[in-house]
KOLKEVO-821890 format. One line per 3 residues: number of its first residue (from 1); their letters; for each residue x, y, z of N, C-alpha, C. Coordinates in Angstrom, 2 decimals, decimal comma, always signed. Layout:
NUM	a	X Y Z X Y Z X Y Z; ... $
This chain:
1	mik	+55,26 +41,02 -72,01 +55,94 +42,05 -71,22 +55,98 +41,65 -69,74; +54,87 +41,19 -69,22 +54,84 +40,66 -67,87 +54,00 +39,40 -67,90; +54,60 +38,29 -67,53 +53,93 +37,00 -67,71 +54,07 +36,05 -66,53 $
4	kcl	+54,85 +36,46 -65,51 +55,08 +35,58 -64,37 +54,45 +36,15 -63,10; +54,04 +35,23 -62,22 +53,48 +35,64 -60,93 +54,07 +34,74 -59,85; +54,58 +35,37 -58,81 +55,24 +34,66 -57,72 +54,28 +34,50 -56,54 $
7	fpv	+54,24 +33,30 -56,00 +53,41 +32,99 -54,84 +54,30 +32,55 -53,68; +54,52 +33,39 -52,68 +55,24 +32,95 -51,48 +54,29 +32,11 -50,62; +54,52 +30,81 -50,56 +53,59 +29,90 -49,87 +54,34 +29,00 -48,88 $
10	agy	+55,38 +29,55 -48,25 +56,20 +28,74 -47,36 +55,85 +28,92 -45,88; +54,94 +29,84 -45,56 +54,67 +30,16 -44,16 +54,02 +29,01 -43,40; +54,09 +29,10 -42,07 +53,62 +28,01 -41,21 +52,10 +28,04 -40,97 $
13	gtr	+51,46 +29,19 -41,07 +50,02 +29,25 -40,81 +49,66 +28,98 -39,37; +50,44 +29,56 -38,45 +50,26 +29,23 -37,03 +48,90 +29,66 -36,48; +48,28 +30,67 -37,08 +46,98 +31,12 -36,56 +45,87 +30,11 -36,83 $
16	flp	+46,16 +29,11 -37,65 +45,15 +28,09 -37,94 +45,52 +26,72 -37,38; +46,47 +26,68 -36,46 +46,77 +25,43 -35,77 +45,56 +24,99 -34,94; +45,30 +23,69 -34,84 +46,11 +22,57 -35,32 +45,85 +22,16 -36,77 $
19	atk	+44,91 +22,84 -37,47 +44,58 +22,42 -38,84 +45,80 +22,44 -39,74; +46,69 +23,42 -39,52 +47,85 +23,58 -40,40 +49,08 +22,84 -39,91; +48,92 +21,97 -38,93 +50,06 +21,18 -38,47 +50,59 +20,28 -39,57 $
22	smp	+49,69 +19,72 -40,37 +50,12 +18,84 -41,46 +49,52 +19,25 -42,80; +48,79 +20,37 -42,83 +48,13 +20,82 -44,06 +48,54 +22,27 -44,33; +49,02 +22,58 -45,52 +49,39 +23,97 -45,81 +48,19 +24,90 -45,66 $
25	kem	+48,43 +26,06 -45,05 +47,33 +27,01 -44,88 +46,76 +27,45 -46,22; +47,62 +27,46 -47,26 +47,15 +27,88 -48,58 +46,18 +26,88 -49,20; +46,12 +25,67 -48,64 +45,20 +24,65 -49,13 +43,89 +24,63 -48,36 $
28	lpi	+43,74 +25,50 -47,36 +42,46 +25,59 -46,67 +41,39 +26,04 -47,67; +40,24 +25,37 -47,69 +39,24 +25,68 -48,72 +38,34 +26,84 -48,35; +38,10 +27,72 -49,31 +37,00 +28,66 -49,24 +35,86 +28,02 -50,02 $
31	vnk	+34,95 +27,42 -49,32 +33,88 +26,55 -49,83 +34,51 +25,31 -50,47; +34,72 +25,32 -51,78 +35,19 +24,09 -52,43 +36,51 +24,25 -53,18; +37,19 +25,39 -52,99 +38,48 +25,61 -53,66 +39,49 +26,11 -52,64 $
34	plv	+40,73 +25,62 -52,70 +41,75 +26,11 -51,77 +42,12 +27,56 -52,08; +42,55 +28,24 -51,03 +42,92 +29,65 -51,16 +43,90 +29,90 -52,30; +44,91 +29,06 -52,42 +45,94 +29,30 -53,42 +45,38 +29,21 -54,83 $
37	qyg	+44,35 +28,40 -55,04 +43,78 +28,30 -56,38 +43,07 +29,59 -56,77; +42,41 +30,24 -55,81 +41,79 +31,54 -56,12 +42,86 +32,53 -56,59; +44,01 +32,53 -55,92 +45,09 +33,44 -56,32 +45,63 +33,11 -57,69 $
40	vee	+45,82 +31,82 -57,98 +46,34 +31,42 -59,29 +45,34 +31,79 -60,39; +44,06 +31,61 -60,13 +43,05 +32,00 -61,12 +43,09 +33,50 -61,38; +43,33 +34,28 -60,35 +43,45 +35,74 -60,52 +44,66 +36,09 -61,37 $
43	aie	+45,77 +35,39 -61,15 +46,97 +35,63 -61,95 +46,73 +35,28 -63,41; +46,12 +34,13 -63,65 +45,88 +33,69 -65,03 +44,91 +34,63 -65,74; +43,93 +35,14 -65,01 +43,02 +36,12 -65,61 +43,78 +37,35 -66,11 $
46	anl	+44,87 +37,69 -65,40 +45,70 +38,84 -65,79 +46,76 +38,46 -66,81; +46,67 +37,25 -67,36 +47,63 +36,71 -68,34 +49,02 +36,52 -67,75; +49,09 +36,34 -66,45 +50,33 +35,94 -65,80 +50,24 +34,43 -65,61 $
49	cei	+50,58 +33,71 -66,65 +50,31 +32,27 -66,69 +51,50 +31,41 -66,29; +52,66 +32,04 -66,04 +53,82 +31,30 -65,54 +53,86 +31,49 -64,03; +53,46 +30,47 -63,31 +53,27 +30,54 -61,88 +54,53 +30,02 -61,17 $
52	alv	+55,10 +30,85 -60,31 +56,30 +30,50 -59,54 +55,92 +30,39 -58,07; +56,13 +29,22 -57,49 +55,73 +28,96 -56,12 +56,98 +28,83 -55,24; +57,08 +29,67 -54,21 +58,15 +29,55 -53,23 +57,57 +28,78 -52,04 $
55	tgr	+57,91 +27,51 -51,95 +57,31 +26,63 -50,95 +58,28 +26,36 -49,81; +57,88 +25,48 -48,91 +58,72 +25,09 -47,79 +58,40 +23,67 -47,38; +59,00 +23,24 -46,29 +58,74 +21,89 -45,79 +57,26 +21,72 -45,47 $
58	gkr	+56,73 +20,55 -45,77 +55,33 +20,27 -45,47 +54,35 +20,87 -46,45; +54,83 +21,31 -47,60 +53,95 +21,99 -48,57 +53,72 +21,17 -49,84; +54,01 +19,88 -49,79 +53,90 +19,08 -51,01 +52,47 +19,02 -51,54 $
61	aia	+51,49 +19,23 -50,68 +50,10 +19,20 -51,13 +49,83 +20,28 -52,18; +50,55 +21,40 -52,11 +50,37 +22,47 -53,09 +50,84 +22,00 -54,46; +52,03 +21,38 -54,49 +52,54 +20,84 -55,75 +51,60 +19,78 -56,31 $
64	dhf	+51,08 +18,91 -55,45 +50,16 +17,86 -55,90 +48,87 +18,45 -56,45; +48,41 +19,55 -55,85 +47,16 +20,16 -56,31 +47,28 +20,66 -57,74; +48,43 +21,23 -58,06 +48,63 +21,75 -59,42 +49,31 +20,70 -60,30 $
67	dta	+48,78 +19,51 -60,26 +49,26 +18,40 -61,05 +48,07 +17,50 -61,36; +48,26 +16,58 -62,28 +47,20 +15,64 -62,63 +47,16 +14,51 -61,59; +45,96 +14,20 -61,11 +45,77 +13,10 -60,17 +45,21 +11,91 -60,95 $
70	yel	+46,12 +11,11 -61,50 +45,71 +10,07 -62,44 +44,72 +9,07 -61,83; +44,99 +8,60 -60,61 +44,12 +7,59 -60,02 +42,71 +8,14 -59,80; +42,65 +9,35 -59,21 +41,35 +9,98 -58,96 +40,59 +10,21 -60,26 $
73	ehq	+41,29 +10,77 -61,26 +40,61 +11,10 -62,50 +40,16 +9,85 -63,24; +40,93 +8,77 -63,12 +40,52 +7,51 -63,74 +39,25 +6,97 -63,07; +39,19 +7,09 -61,75 +38,06 +6,54 -61,01 +36,75 +7,27 -61,31 $
76	iag	+36,83 +8,58 -61,53 +35,58 +9,34 -61,72 +35,33 +9,71 -63,18; +36,21 +9,29 -64,08 +36,03 +9,60 -65,51 +34,69 +9,06 -66,00; +33,95 +9,93 -66,68 +32,68 +9,53 -67,25 +31,53 +9,51 -66,27 $
79	tsk	+31,77 +9,87 -65,00 +30,70 +9,90 -64,01 +30,25 +11,34 -63,78; +29,18 +11,49 -63,01 +28,66 +12,83 -62,71 +29,63 +13,62 -61,83; +30,57 +12,96 -61,19 +31,51 +13,65 -60,30 +32,66 +14,31 -61,06 $
82	eky	+32,84 +13,97 -62,32 +33,96 +14,52 -63,08 +33,88 +16,04 -63,21; +32,67 +16,57 -63,20 +32,49 +18,01 -63,37 +33,15 +18,81 -62,24; +33,36 +18,18 -61,09 +33,96 +18,91 -59,97 +35,43 +19,25 -60,21 $
85	lss	+36,04 +18,65 -61,19 +37,43 +18,92 -61,51 +37,60 +20,01 -62,58; +36,50 +20,57 -63,05 +36,58 +21,48 -64,20 +37,43 +22,71 -63,90; +37,30 +23,28 -62,70 +38,02 +24,53 -62,42 +39,53 +24,30 -62,33 $
88	irn	+39,95 +23,21 -61,69 +41,39 +22,98 -61,59 +41,96 +22,52 -62,93; +41,18 +21,80 -63,72 +41,66 +21,43 -65,06 +41,87 +22,67 -65,92; +40,99 +23,65 -65,78 +41,14 +24,89 -66,54 +42,43 +25,61 -66,14 $
91	vld	+42,74 +25,62 -64,85 +43,98 +26,23 -64,37 +45,20 +25,50 -64,93; +45,16 +24,17 -64,89 +46,30 +23,39 -65,38 +46,50 +23,54 -66,88; +45,40 +23,71 -67,61 +45,50 +23,88 -69,06 +46,14 +25,22 -69,43 $
94	kgt	+45,88 +26,25 -68,62 +46,34 +27,60 -68,96 +47,67 +27,99 -68,32; +47,99 +27,37 -67,19 +49,18 +27,79 -66,45 +50,30 +26,78 -66,51; +51,52 +27,27 -66,27 +52,66 +26,39 -66,04 +53,17 +26,68 -64,63 $
97	fam	+53,77 +25,68 -63,99 +54,09 +25,79 -62,57 +55,54 +25,38 -62,32; +56,25 +26,24 -61,59 +57,62 +25,96 -61,19 +57,74 +26,27 -59,70; +58,61 +25,54 -59,02 +58,71 +25,67 -57,56 +60,14 +25,66 -57,09 $
100	trq	+60,36 +26,40 -56,00 +61,63 +26,34 -55,28 +61,30 +26,45 -53,80; +62,25 +26,05 -52,96 +61,99 +26,04 -51,52 +62,70 +27,18 -50,80; +61,98 +27,78 -49,86 +62,57 +28,73 -48,92 +62,94 +27,92 -47,67 $
103	rem	+64,23 +27,75 -47,44 +64,67 +26,86 -46,37 +64,52 +27,46 -44,99; +64,54 +28,79 -44,90 +64,36 +29,47 -43,61 +63,32 +30,56 -43,77; +62,50 +30,77 -42,74 +61,47 +31,79 -42,78 +62,08 +33,12 -42,31 $
106	kgl	+62,49 +33,95 -43,26 +63,16 +35,21 -42,92 +62,39 +36,42 -43,42; +61,10 +36,26 -43,64 +60,29 +37,39 -44,04 +59,90 +37,35 -45,50; +58,91 +38,19 -45,84 +58,40 +38,22 -47,21 +59,47 +38,65 -48,20 $
109	gha	+60,31 +39,61 -47,82 +61,38 +40,04 -48,72 +62,31 +38,89 -49,06; +62,64 +38,09 -48,07 +63,51 +36,92 -48,30 +62,81 +35,90 -49,19; +61,51 +35,70 -48,98 +60,76 +34,75 -49,82 +60,77 +35,19 -51,27 $
112	ilt	+60,58 +36,48 -51,50 +60,58 +36,99 -52,87 +61,97 +36,85 -53,48; +63,01 +37,14 -52,71 +64,38 +36,98 -53,20 +64,66 +35,51 -53,53; +64,13 +34,60 -52,73 +64,30 +33,17 -53,01 +63,70 +32,80 -54,36 $
115	gev	+62,67 +33,51 -54,77 +62,03 +33,22 -56,05 +62,75 +33,78 -57,26; +63,86 +34,48 -57,06 +64,59 +35,06 -58,20 +64,97 +34,00 -59,22; +65,33 +32,82 -58,76 +65,75 +31,75 -59,67 +64,63 +31,35 -60,62 $
118	lig	+63,39 +31,58 -60,23 +62,25 +31,25 -61,08 +61,81 +32,43 -61,95; +62,14 +33,63 -61,53 +61,65 +34,84 -62,22 +62,65 +35,35 -63,25; +63,93 +35,43 -62,87 +64,92 +35,98 -63,79 +64,83 +37,49 -63,86 $
121	nep	+65,32 +38,04 -64,95 +65,44 +39,49 -65,11 +64,24 +40,06 -65,87; +63,07 +39,98 -65,23 +61,86 +40,52 -65,85 +60,87 +40,93 -64,77; +59,96 +41,83 -65,10 +58,95 +42,23 -64,10 +58,01 +41,06 -63,81 $
124	fgv	+57,39 +41,10 -62,63 +56,54 +39,97 -62,23 +55,51 +40,42 -61,21; +54,45 +39,67 -61,12 +53,45 +39,89 -60,09 +53,78 +39,09 -58,85; +53,21 +39,51 -57,72 +53,27 +38,75 -56,47 +51,88 +38,71 -55,88 $
127	ils	+51,42 +37,52 -55,54 +50,12 +37,35 -54,89 +50,32 +36,60 -53,59; +49,81 +37,17 -52,50 +49,80 +36,49 -51,21 +48,44 +35,83 -51,05; +48,44 +34,51 -50,96 +47,18 +33,76 -50,95 +46,31 +34,10 -49,75 $
130	ddl	+46,92 +34,56 -48,66 +46,15 +34,93 -47,47 +45,12 +36,01 -47,78; +45,44 +36,87 -48,74 +44,52 +37,94 -49,12 +43,68 +37,48 -50,30; +42,43 +37,16 -50,03 +41,50 +36,78 -51,09 +40,83 +38,05 -51,60 $
133	cin	+41,03 +38,35 -52,88 +40,47 +39,57 -53,48 +39,42 +39,18 -54,51; +38,25 +39,77 -54,38 +37,13 +39,46 -55,27 +36,56 +40,76 -55,80; +36,45 +40,84 -57,11 +35,79 +41,98 -57,75 +34,69 +41,41 -58,62 $
136	dgg	+33,60 +41,06 -57,97 +32,52 +40,33 -58,62 +31,97 +41,14 -59,79; +32,05 +40,57 -60,98 +31,55 +41,24 -62,17 +32,57 +42,13 -62,84; +33,74 +42,31 -62,24 +34,78 +43,14 -62,84 +36,09 +42,38 -62,90 $
139	egv	+37,12 +43,03 -63,45 +38,40 +42,36 -63,56 +39,09 +42,29 -62,21; +39,91 +41,25 -62,03 +40,58 +41,04 -60,76 +41,62 +42,10 -60,46; +42,07 +42,11 -59,22 +43,03 +43,13 -58,78 +44,32 +43,05 -59,58 $
142	maq	+44,84 +41,86 -59,81 +46,11 +41,75 -60,55 +45,95 +42,25 -61,99; +44,83 +41,97 -62,61 +44,58 +42,48 -63,97 +44,53 +44,00 -63,98; +43,93 +44,59 -62,95 +43,91 +46,05 -62,84 +45,34 +46,61 -62,74 $
145	mvr	+46,17 +45,93 -61,96 +47,53 +46,41 -61,75 +48,40 +46,22 -62,99; +48,16 +45,16 -63,74 +48,91 +44,95 -64,98 +48,63 +46,09 -65,96; +47,38 +46,53 -66,03 +47,05 +47,67 -66,90 +47,84 +48,90 -66,49 $
148	lfr	+47,95 +49,14 -65,19 +48,73 +50,29 -64,71 +50,21 +50,13 -65,03; +50,71 +48,90 -64,88 +52,13 +48,67 -65,16 +52,46 +48,98 -66,61; +51,57 +48,65 -67,51 +51,81 +48,96 -68,92 +51,96 +50,46 -69,14 $
151	qfr	+51,35 +51,24 -68,30 +51,41 +52,69 -68,43 +52,65 +53,27 -67,74; +52,97 +52,80 -66,53 +54,01 +53,43 -65,71 +55,34 +52,69 -65,69; +55,33 +51,38 -65,96 +56,56 +50,58 -66,04 +57,40 +50,67 -64,77 $
154	csi	+56,76 +50,65 -63,62 +57,48 +50,67 -62,35 +56,76 +49,74 -61,36; +57,37 +49,53 -60,21 +56,74 +48,69 -59,20 +55,45 +49,32 -58,71; +54,48 +48,46 -58,41 +53,15 +48,91 -57,97 +52,73 +48,05 -56,79 $
157	vav	+52,19 +48,69 -55,75 +51,62 +47,96 -54,62 +50,13 +48,28 -54,53; +49,34 +47,28 -54,14 +47,92 +47,50 -53,92 +47,71 +47,98 -52,49; +46,85 +48,97 -52,31 +46,58 +49,51 -50,98 +45,08 +49,64 -50,76 $
160	qev	+44,72 +49,68 -49,49 +43,35 +49,99 -49,11 +43,37 +50,75 -47,79; +42,33 +51,53 -47,57 +42,20 +52,24 -46,30 +41,82 +51,25 -45,20; +42,48 +51,38 -44,06 +42,17 +50,51 -42,93 +41,94 +51,38 -41,69 $
163	pad	+41,12 +50,90 -40,75 +40,89 +51,67 -39,52 +42,13 +51,75 -38,66; +42,18 +52,74 -37,79 +43,37 +53,00 -36,99 +43,77 +51,81 -36,13; +42,79 +51,06 -35,64 +43,13 +49,93 -34,76 +43,69 +48,74 -35,51 $
166	qie	+43,76 +48,81 -36,87 +44,31 +47,75 -37,69 +45,68 +48,11 -38,29; +46,07 +49,37 -38,14 +47,27 +49,87 -38,82 +48,51 +49,05 -38,49; +48,65 +48,63 -37,25 +49,87 +47,94 -36,81 +50,09 +46,60 -37,50 $
169	kyg	+49,11 +46,11 -38,25 +49,24 +44,81 -38,93 +49,86 +44,92 -40,31; +50,05 +46,17 -40,82 +50,36 +46,35 -42,23 +51,59 +47,23 -42,45; +52,12 +47,14 -43,68 +52,98 +48,19 -44,18 +52,09 +49,32 -44,67 $
172	via	+52,49 +50,56 -44,40 +51,65 +51,72 -44,69 +52,44 +52,68 -45,56; +51,75 +53,26 -46,55 +52,41 +54,17 -47,49 +51,94 +55,61 -47,31; +52,74 +56,51 -47,81 +52,34 +57,90 -48,00 +52,92 +58,34 -49,33 $
175	ges	+52,25 +59,31 -49,97 +52,77 +59,78 -51,24 +51,87 +60,80 -51,90; +52,31 +61,23 -53,05 +51,59 +62,24 -53,82 +50,45 +61,58 -54,58; +49,26 +62,15 -54,44 +48,11 +61,64 -55,19 +48,18 +62,15 -56,63 $
178	lkd	+48,27 +61,22 -57,58 +48,34 +61,59 -58,99 +46,95 +61,72 -59,60; +46,07 +60,84 -59,17 +44,66 +60,91 -59,53 +43,92 +60,06 -58,53; +42,61 +60,01 -58,64 +41,81 +59,28 -57,66 +42,27 +57,82 -57,57 $
181	gly	+42,77 +57,44 -56,39 +43,14 +56,06 -56,15 +44,54 +55,67 -56,58; +45,36 +56,64 -57,05 +46,71 +56,33 -57,50 +47,69 +57,32 -56,88; +48,77 +56,77 -56,29 +49,73 +57,59 -55,55 +51,15 +57,25 -55,99 $
184	rvd	+51,99 +58,28 -56,03 +53,43 +58,05 -56,17 +54,02 +58,01 -54,77; +54,59 +56,87 -54,40 +55,01 +56,63 -53,02 +56,29 +57,40 -52,70; +56,29 +58,07 -51,54 +57,53 +58,70 -51,06 +57,88 +58,23 -49,65 $
187	nmv	+57,01 +57,43 -49,03 +57,33 +56,89 -47,71 +56,57 +55,59 -47,49; +57,22 +54,67 -46,79 +56,61 +53,40 -46,40 +57,12 +53,05 -45,02; +56,22 +52,56 -44,18 +56,60 +52,14 -42,83 +55,97 +50,78 -42,57 $
190	ekp	+56,77 +49,83 -42,09 +56,28 +48,49 -41,81 +55,68 +48,43 -40,40; +54,37 +48,13 -40,34 +53,65 +47,91 -39,08 +53,87 +49,01 -38,05; +53,54 +50,25 -38,42 +53,73 +51,35 -37,46 +52,61 +51,39 -36,44 $
193	kad	+52,86 +52,06 -35,32 +51,77 +52,36 -34,40 +50,84 +53,37 -35,06; +49,58 +53,35 -34,67 +48,58 +54,19 -35,33 +48,97 +55,66 -35,33; +49,54 +56,14 -34,20 +49,88 +57,56 -34,12 +51,18 +57,90 -34,84 $
196	eap	+51,88 +56,88 -35,36 +53,11 +57,10 -36,11 +52,97 +56,78 -37,59; +51,81 +56,31 -38,00 +51,60 +55,91 -39,39 +51,51 +57,14 -40,29; +52,13 +57,08 -41,47 +52,09 +58,22 -42,38 +50,75 +58,42 -43,06 $
199	snl	+49,87 +57,42 -43,02 +48,52 +57,53 -43,59 +47,73 +56,33 -43,09; +46,53 +56,17 -43,64 +45,75 +54,96 -43,33 +45,67 +54,03 -44,54; +46,61 +54,19 -45,48 +46,65 +53,36 -46,69 +47,61 +52,20 -46,48 $
202	aii	+47,03 +51,03 -46,30 +47,81 +49,83 -45,98 +48,06 +48,99 -47,23; +49,27 +48,43 -47,31 +49,62 +47,55 -48,42 +48,99 +46,18 -48,18; +48,33 +45,64 -49,19 +47,78 +44,30 -49,09 +48,55 +43,39 -50,07 $
205	gry	+48,20 +42,12 -50,09 +49,03 +41,13 -50,74 +48,98 +41,05 -52,24; +49,14 +42,17 -52,92 +49,25 +42,22 -54,37 +50,34 +43,22 -54,75; +51,30 +42,77 -55,54 +52,42 +43,61 -55,97 +52,72 +43,32 -57,44 $
208	ilt	+53,22 +44,33 -58,13 +53,98 +44,11 -59,36 +55,35 +44,73 -59,11; +56,39 +43,94 -59,36 +57,74 +44,36 -59,03 +58,63 +44,31 -60,26; +59,50 +45,29 -60,38 +60,51 +45,28 -61,44 +61,72 +44,50 -60,94 $
211	pdi	+62,51 +43,90 -61,85 +63,54 +42,95 -61,40 +64,69 +43,54 -60,61; +64,87 +44,87 -60,63 +65,92 +45,46 -59,80 +65,62 +45,29 -58,31; +64,40 +44,88 -57,97 +64,06 +44,65 -56,57 +64,95 +43,56 -55,97 $
214	fdi	+65,42 +42,62 -56,79 +66,24 +41,53 -56,25 +67,58 +42,06 -55,71; +68,23 +42,94 -56,48 +69,49 +43,52 -56,00 +69,27 +44,36 -54,74; +68,15 +45,07 -54,70 +67,84 +45,87 -53,51 +67,61 +44,96 -52,31 $
217	lrd	+66,89 +43,87 -52,50 +66,65 +42,94 -51,40 +67,94 +42,32 -50,88; +68,88 +42,05 -51,77 +70,16 +41,49 -51,34 +70,89 +42,43 -50,38; +70,68 +43,73 -50,57 +71,35 +44,72 -49,73 +70,50 +45,21 -48,57 $
220	tqp	+69,27 +44,69 -48,45 +68,36 +45,13 -47,40 +68,64 +44,39 -46,10; +68,87 +45,14 -45,04 +69,14 +44,55 -43,74 +67,83 +44,13 -43,06; +67,88 +43,12 -42,21 +66,67 +42,73 -41,47 +66,07 +43,92 -40,75 $
223	gkn	+64,75 +44,01 -40,79 +64,04 +45,13 -40,18 +63,11 +44,66 -39,09; +61,85 +45,02 -39,20 +60,84 +44,67 -38,19 +60,84 +43,16 -37,95; +60,88 +42,77 -36,68 +60,87 +41,36 -36,26 +62,10 +40,58 -36,75 $
226	gei	+63,17 +41,31 -37,12 +64,37 +40,63 -37,57 +64,24 +39,99 -38,93; +63,23 +40,38 -39,71 +62,98 +39,79 -41,02 +63,36 +40,77 -42,13; +63,62 +40,23 -43,31 +63,88 +41,07 -44,48 +62,53 +41,49 -45,03 $
229	qit	+62,22 +42,77 -44,91 +60,90 +43,28 -45,25 +60,86 +43,80 -46,68; +59,89 +43,38 -47,44 +59,71 +43,91 -48,79 +59,40 +45,40 -48,73; +58,76 +45,84 -47,65 +58,46 +47,27 -47,49 +59,74 +48,11 -47,48 $
232	dal	+60,76 +47,63 -46,78 +62,03 +48,38 -46,73 +62,67 +48,45 -48,11; +62,63 +47,34 -48,84 +63,21 +47,32 -50,18 +62,44 +48,24 -51,12; +61,13 +48,24 -51,01 +60,31 +49,10 -51,86 +60,53 +50,58 -51,55 $
235	ltq	+60,77 +50,89 -50,29 +61,05 +52,29 -49,95 +62,36 +52,73 -50,61; +63,36 +51,86 -50,59 +64,61 +52,18 -51,30 +64,34 +52,37 -52,78; +63,55 +51,50 -53,35 +63,23 +51,61 -54,78 +62,47 +52,90 -55,07 $
238	are	+61,57 +53,29 -54,17 +60,80 +54,52 -54,36 +61,71 +55,75 -54,33; +62,69 +55,73 -53,46 +63,59 +56,88 -53,34 +64,58 +56,97 -54,49; +64,93 +55,80 -55,04 +65,89 +55,78 -56,15 +65,21 +55,89 -57,51 $
241	gcv	+63,94 +55,57 -57,57 +63,22 +55,57 -58,85 +61,76 +55,90 -58,66; +60,91 +54,88 -58,80 +59,48 +55,13 -58,71 +58,75 +53,89 -58,24; +57,84 +54,07 -57,28 +56,90 +53,03 -56,86 +55,53 +53,68 -56,77 $
244	may	+54,54 +53,02 -57,36 +53,17 +53,52 -57,32 +52,35 +52,70 -56,33; +51,35 +53,32 -55,74 +50,38 +52,63 -54,89 +49,00 +52,81 -55,50; +48,25 +51,73 -55,54 +46,97 +51,72 -56,25 +45,86 +51,24 -55,32 $
247	kfq	+44,85 +52,08 -55,15 +43,67 +51,70 -54,36 +42,73 +50,93 -55,29; +42,76 +49,62 -55,17 +42,14 +48,72 -56,14 +40,62 +48,71 -56,04; +40,02 +48,22 -57,11 +38,57 +48,00 -57,15 +38,28 +46,56 -56,74 $
250	grr	+37,40 +46,38 -55,79 +37,05 +45,03 -55,35 +37,04 +44,94 -53,85; +36,86 +43,72 -53,38 +36,77 +43,46 -51,94 +37,87 +42,48 -51,55; +38,49 +42,76 -50,42 +39,59 +41,93 -49,94 +39,25 +41,32 -48,59 $
253	fdc	+39,56 +40,05 -48,45 +39,33 +39,33 -47,20 +40,68 +38,88 -46,65; +40,92 +39,15 -45,37 +42,15 +38,73 -44,71 +41,98 +37,29 -44,24; +42,30 +36,35 -45,11 +42,11 +34,94 -44,78 +43,27 +34,38 -43,97 $
256	gsv	+44,22 +35,23 -43,59 +45,23 +34,82 -42,64 +44,72 +34,85 -41,21; +43,54 +35,43 -41,01 +42,89 +35,44 -39,70 +41,64 +34,57 -39,76; +41,27 +34,00 -38,63 +40,09 +33,14 -38,58 +38,84 +33,93 -38,93 $
259	dgf	+38,71 +35,14 -38,39 +37,52 +35,95 -38,67 +37,40 +36,25 -40,16; +38,51 +36,64 -40,79 +38,49 +36,94 -42,22 +38,21 +35,71 -43,06; +38,74 +34,58 -42,64 +38,52 +33,33 -43,35 +37,04 +32,95 -43,33 $
262	vea	+36,42 +33,06 -42,17 +34,99 +32,74 -42,06 +34,16 +33,73 -42,87; +34,52 +35,01 -42,81 +33,80 +36,03 -43,58 +33,90 +35,74 -45,08; +35,09 +35,37 -45,54 +35,28 +35,05 -46,95 +34,46 +33,83 -47,35 $
265	tnf	+34,47 +32,81 -46,51 +33,70 +31,60 -46,80 +32,22 +31,91 -46,95; +31,69 +32,69 -46,03 +30,28 +33,04 -46,09 +29,97 +33,86 -47,34; +30,86 +34,81 -47,67 +30,62 +35,65 -48,84 +30,63 +34,83 -50,12 $
268	vye	+31,63 +33,97 -50,27 +31,72 +33,15 -51,49 +30,53 +32,20 -51,59; +30,16 +31,60 -50,47 +29,02 +30,67 -50,50 +27,73 +31,37 -50,90; +27,52 +32,57 -50,40 +26,27 +33,27 -50,65 +26,24 +33,98 -52,00 $
271	niy	+27,42 +34,37 -52,54 +27,44 +35,23 -53,72 +28,09 +34,62 -54,96; +28,95 +33,63 -54,81 +29,73 +33,15 -55,94 +29,56 +31,66 -56,18; +29,55 +30,88 -55,11 +29,50 +29,42 -55,24 +28,25 +28,99 -56,00 $
274	qpe	+28,44 +28,10 -56,94 +27,32 +27,57 -57,73 +27,30 +26,05 -57,57; +26,45 +25,54 -56,69 +26,39 +24,09 -56,49 +25,99 +23,37 -57,77; +26,63 +22,25 -58,00 +26,35 +21,49 -59,22 +25,08 +20,68 -59,07 $
């Protein structure tokens, strides 16, 4: 019913310059795994095993990561170092990978629309690698959202409460509370000022979208910062049909910022990383 997950990975990663001058930000490691691999593992856990990557110039390292490295594997085959490849081999065994390029950076909505050629006419997940989500001991955020999608069959966004001084960084929703942690969306605002925000529930980088979102995005005019905003398209979808917002179980780290990246690294090292 839902088997594909889209990864918009074409951004420049300017907040991590000069490291990202020649290295994709999605390949920055949280301890010993790149950010994008954590996201792909989350998708595969949710049985979204067809991975669609919207890449850009300078992102070939992502394609190489999700491929077999024959020379490396030949050199370490049969040695004690081979065990370090176990996690990526597991990903490659379970997932399939397709890629297309976003030639211009016109916003997240445009990146998702660029991925239509890989998705087709079916519902799909979206994971933003900048948001590292960990639910230690429980199912991942995307798996939680897939369960909800099976029930409601509409687009779903993941949300969390954020402090007032952080509101301007996010798309923010308002809506009717259906039960604890689940809302039917009736309003969305992209990066509002704190005193203009409809709530403190901010959208984070996890979505499940129905395929009609592509037609809506085609008709969506550039919004905040002159970009095609997925928030604007989702608001149209909410008014014409239904969009749910889900306050997920787990912890989210904003790895698009240096502070969040360091916090995530420390957390994973202290709580999850298992040295061989």
